[in-house]
N, CA, C and O of each residue as an XYZ file, in Angstrom:
328
protein
N     -18.536      4.635    -12.632
C     -18.398      3.220    -12.431
C     -19.796      2.613    -12.420
O     -20.677      3.101    -11.713
N     -20.007      1.555    -13.196
C     -21.341      0.964    -13.242
C     -21.701      0.292    -11.929
O     -20.865     -0.275    -11.225
N     -22.964      0.384    -11.645
C     -23.483     -0.227    -10.425
C     -23.741     -1.710    -10.634
O     -24.227     -2.125    -11.686
N     -23.415     -2.497     -9.630
C     -23.755     -3.909     -9.649
C     -25.216     -4.004     -9.239
O     -25.675     -3.284     -8.353
N     -25.936     -4.899     -9.895
C     -27.361     -5.033     -9.624
C     -27.605     -5.195     -8.124
O     -26.972     -6.022     -7.467
N     -28.519     -4.404     -7.600
C     -28.888     -4.484     -6.195
C     -28.081     -3.570     -5.282
O     -28.365     -3.495     -4.086
N     -27.078     -2.872     -5.821
C     -26.286     -1.967     -4.981
C     -26.871     -0.565     -5.040
O     -27.227     -0.061     -6.106
N     -26.961      0.048     -3.874
C     -27.458      1.424     -3.844
C     -26.288      2.403     -3.999
O     -25.131      1.992     -4.083
N     -26.596      3.666     -4.033
C     -25.574      4.707     -4.242
C     -24.514      4.688     -3.136
O     -23.329      4.878     -3.411
N     -24.933      4.461     -1.894
C     -23.994      4.458     -0.779
C     -23.000      3.299     -0.912
O     -21.807      3.478     -0.666
N     -23.474      2.139     -1.290
C     -22.594      0.976     -1.473
C     -21.613      1.236     -2.610
O     -20.440      0.872     -2.519
N     -22.091      1.864     -3.677
C     -21.201      2.203     -4.793
C     -20.110      3.173     -4.354
O     -18.964      3.056     -4.789
N     -20.454      4.116     -3.507
C     -19.466      5.084     -3.011
C     -18.415      4.377     -2.162
O     -17.225      4.673     -2.280
N     -18.833      3.458     -1.320
C     -17.874      2.705     -0.505
C     -16.950      1.897     -1.412
O     -15.741      1.840     -1.188
N     -17.520      1.281     -2.426
C     -16.716      0.499     -3.369
C     -15.700      1.393     -4.079
O     -14.541      1.008     -4.234
N     -16.119      2.566     -4.504
C     -15.203      3.510     -5.147
C     -14.077      3.904     -4.198
O     -12.918      3.983     -4.608
N     -14.410      4.150     -2.936
C     -13.398      4.524     -1.945
C     -12.389      3.398     -1.733
O     -11.188      3.647     -1.625
N     -12.874      2.167     -1.675
C     -11.983      1.020     -1.494
C     -11.066      0.845     -2.707
O      -9.884      0.535     -2.562
N     -11.619      1.046     -3.893
C     -10.800      0.929     -5.095
C      -9.770      2.053     -5.170
O      -8.661      1.837     -5.660
N     -10.114      3.236     -4.699
C      -9.153      4.343     -4.646
C      -8.044      4.030     -3.648
O      -6.882      4.359     -3.885
N      -8.398      3.396     -2.537
C      -7.379      3.003     -1.554
C      -6.421      1.997     -2.170
O      -5.215      2.076     -1.936
N      -6.931      1.057     -2.949
C      -6.054      0.087     -3.616
C      -5.102      0.781     -4.589
O      -3.944      0.381     -4.712
N      -5.573      1.799     -5.270
C      -4.715      2.543     -6.190
C      -3.589      3.249     -5.431
O      -2.445      3.261     -5.886
N      -3.909      3.830     -4.290
C      -2.887      4.492     -3.476
C      -1.877      3.476     -2.954
O      -0.681      3.759     -2.901
N      -2.351      2.308     -2.574
C      -1.458      1.263     -2.090
C      -0.546      0.767     -3.216
O       0.608      0.415     -2.970
N      -1.053      0.739     -4.434
C      -0.226      0.338     -5.578
C       0.897      1.344     -5.791
O       2.009      0.959     -6.151
N       0.623      2.619     -5.574
C       1.656      3.649     -5.688
C       2.765      3.398     -4.668
O       3.945      3.574     -4.970
N       2.386      2.994     -3.480
C       3.365      2.658     -2.449
C       4.247      1.508     -2.929
O       5.463      1.536     -2.745
N       3.639      0.506     -3.540
C       4.402     -0.642     -4.046
C       5.421     -0.227     -5.094
O       6.501     -0.809     -5.192
N       5.072      0.772     -5.865
C       5.982      1.241     -6.902
C       7.158      2.024     -6.307
O       8.286      1.912     -6.787
N       6.896      2.806     -5.272
C       7.924      3.678     -4.697
C       8.828      2.990     -3.678
O      10.020      3.290     -3.608
N       8.279      2.077     -2.893
C       9.030      1.474     -1.787
C      10.336      0.805     -2.218
O      11.340      0.978     -1.527
N      10.380      0.050     -3.322
C      11.657     -0.567     -3.700
C      12.745      0.460     -4.015
O      13.919      0.235     -3.719
N      12.356      1.581     -4.612
C      13.348      2.610     -4.920
C      13.871      3.284     -3.651
O      15.061      3.577     -3.544
N      12.993      3.522     -2.709
C      13.421      4.103     -1.428
C      14.372      3.135     -0.720
O      15.394      3.553     -0.175
N      14.040      1.859     -0.730
C      14.899      0.853     -0.107
C      16.265      0.815     -0.793
O      17.299      0.735     -0.130
N      16.258      0.872     -2.107
C      17.511      0.886     -2.865
C      18.358      2.092     -2.490
O      19.562      1.965     -2.266
N      17.733      3.259     -2.423
C      18.472      4.489     -2.077
C      19.042      4.424     -0.663
O      20.159      4.878     -0.416
N      18.275      3.862      0.258
C      18.793      3.724      1.623
C      19.981      2.763      1.647
O      20.982      3.023      2.315
N      19.868      1.663      0.923
C      20.983      0.718      0.847
C      22.219      1.351      0.243
O      23.331      1.120      0.719
N      22.037      2.150     -0.804
C      23.164      2.849     -1.419
C      23.802      3.828     -0.442
O      25.026      3.936     -0.373
N      22.971      4.538      0.313
C      23.497      5.493      1.295
C      24.325      4.773      2.348
O      25.372      5.268      2.765
N      23.862      3.614      2.775
C      24.606      2.843      3.776
C      25.946      2.388      3.197
O      26.986      2.539      3.838
N      25.919      1.832      1.989
C      27.152      1.325      1.381
C      28.141      2.437      1.058
O      29.341      2.294      1.295
N      27.648      3.524      0.526
C      28.539      4.591      0.070
C      29.138      5.394      1.208
O      30.280      5.846      1.120
N      28.385      5.571      2.262
C      28.883      6.418      3.349
C      29.397      5.616      4.527
O      30.222      6.104      5.299
N      28.917      4.387      4.671
C      29.276      3.600      5.841
C      28.594      4.103      7.099
O      28.845      3.606      8.197
N      27.738      5.081      6.933
C      27.039      5.685      8.061
C      25.738      4.933      8.275
O      24.852      4.977      7.422
N      25.610      4.245      9.396
C      24.469      3.378      9.630
C      23.436      3.950     10.585
O      22.296      3.484     10.604
N      23.801      4.937     11.368
C      22.927      5.399     12.451
C      21.532      5.799     11.994
O      20.552      5.473     12.665
N      21.419      6.492     10.879
C      20.102      6.926     10.408
C      19.538      6.050      9.291
O      18.376      5.650      9.366
N      20.324      5.740      8.259
C      19.731      4.970      7.158
C      19.302      3.552      7.539
O      18.275      3.075      7.057
N      20.053      2.886      8.376
C      19.709      1.500      8.716
C      18.375      1.403      9.462
O      17.540      0.581      9.085
N      18.138      2.212     10.510
C      16.817      2.169     11.143
C      15.695      2.586     10.184
O      14.584      2.061     10.258
N      15.991      3.529      9.289
C      14.982      3.941      8.312
C      14.649      2.788      7.373
O      13.492      2.607      6.996
N      15.652      2.013      6.996
C      15.407      0.864      6.124
C      14.560     -0.193      6.844
O      13.681     -0.804      6.236
N      14.819     -0.402      8.113
C      14.011     -1.345      8.893
C      12.566     -0.845      9.017
O      11.622     -1.631      8.937
N      12.404      0.465      9.213
C      11.057      1.039      9.268
C      10.336      0.860      7.936
O       9.147      0.544      7.908
N      11.053      1.059      6.838
C      10.457      0.891      5.518
C       9.999     -0.555      5.321
O       8.912     -0.790      4.794
N      10.807     -1.511      5.733
C      10.423     -2.915      5.615
C       9.145     -3.193      6.406
O       8.268     -3.919      5.941
N       9.046     -2.617      7.592
C       7.832     -2.788      8.396
C       6.629     -2.151      7.705
O       5.536     -2.718      7.708
N       6.831     -0.974      7.115
C       5.747     -0.288      6.415
C       5.280     -1.091      5.205
O       4.082     -1.158      4.933
N       6.209     -1.698      4.481
C       5.845     -2.508      3.321
C       4.964     -3.669      3.767
O       3.974     -3.994      3.112
N       5.326     -4.282      4.872
C       4.521     -5.381      5.408
C       3.140     -4.894      5.830
O       2.136     -5.551      5.555
N       3.088     -3.747      6.495
C       1.805     -3.185      6.933
C       0.908     -2.841      5.743
O      -0.302     -3.064      5.788
N       1.498     -2.305      4.691
C       0.724     -1.953      3.500
C       0.193     -3.221      2.833
O      -0.939     -3.236      2.350
N       0.988     -4.272      2.801
C       0.514     -5.540      2.234
C      -0.678     -6.067      3.030
O      -1.636     -6.577      2.450
N      -0.621     -5.948      4.346
C      -1.749     -6.366      5.187
C      -2.987     -5.509      4.902
O      -4.099     -6.028      4.800
N      -2.784     -4.203      4.775
C      -3.909     -3.295      4.495
C      -4.524     -3.624      3.137
O      -5.746     -3.640      2.994
N      -3.678     -3.887      2.142
C      -4.188     -4.221      0.814
C      -5.051     -5.480      0.871
O      -6.123     -5.536      0.269
N      -4.577     -6.484      1.597
C      -5.334     -7.730      1.714
C      -6.691     -7.477      2.368
O      -7.690     -8.072      1.965
N      -6.736     -6.616      3.357
C      -8.005     -6.296      4.016
C      -8.957     -5.572      3.070
O     -10.155     -5.854      3.060
N      -8.436     -4.648      2.282
C      -9.277     -3.910      1.336
C      -9.799     -4.862      0.260
O     -10.970     -4.796     -0.114
N      -8.940     -5.740     -0.232
C      -9.374     -6.705     -1.244
C     -10.470     -7.605     -0.685
O     -11.454     -7.879     -1.372
N     -10.311     -8.070      0.557
C     -11.345     -8.902      1.173
C     -12.663     -8.132      1.297
O     -13.735     -8.685      1.050
N     -12.580     -6.867      1.678
C     -13.794     -6.048      1.801
C     -14.479     -5.897      0.438
O     -15.702     -5.999      0.343
N     -13.700     -5.658     -0.603
C     -14.288     -5.543     -1.943
C     -14.921     -6.858     -2.382
O     -16.003     -6.866     -2.969
N     -14.254     -7.953     -2.099
C     -14.807     -9.265     -2.465
C     -16.132     -9.520     -1.751
O     -17.066    -10.055     -2.348
N     -16.216     -9.137     -0.470
C     -17.469     -9.318      0.263
C     -18.578     -8.452     -0.328
O     -19.738     -8.862     -0.356
N     -18.229     -7.264     -0.799
C     -19.227     -6.386     -1.394
C     -19.761     -6.961     -2.699
O     -20.922     -6.750     -3.050
N     -18.915     -7.683     -3.409
C     -19.311     -8.217     -4.708
C     -20.142     -9.494     -4.597
O     -20.743     -9.925     -5.581
N     -20.184    -10.094     -3.427
C     -20.960    -11.327     -3.254
C     -22.442    -11.072     -3.328
O     -23.236    -12.004     -3.202
């Protein structure tokens, strides 16, 4: 990855780490809707709510938490680029 003028090796490494975190968060975005769909199908098909319903609520909370984490990483990258 090319260095931005004035950035040292350590700053470049932090930037690479932040960009890798964004890539991992993007993977979560790709998988979470399918997991939610499967949980919804399990609830509808079995009528069994005790486990899938709380898991679906946990997944919704995790999606929100990941969105917050992504926003923080993006802000950190933007500050580095200033």
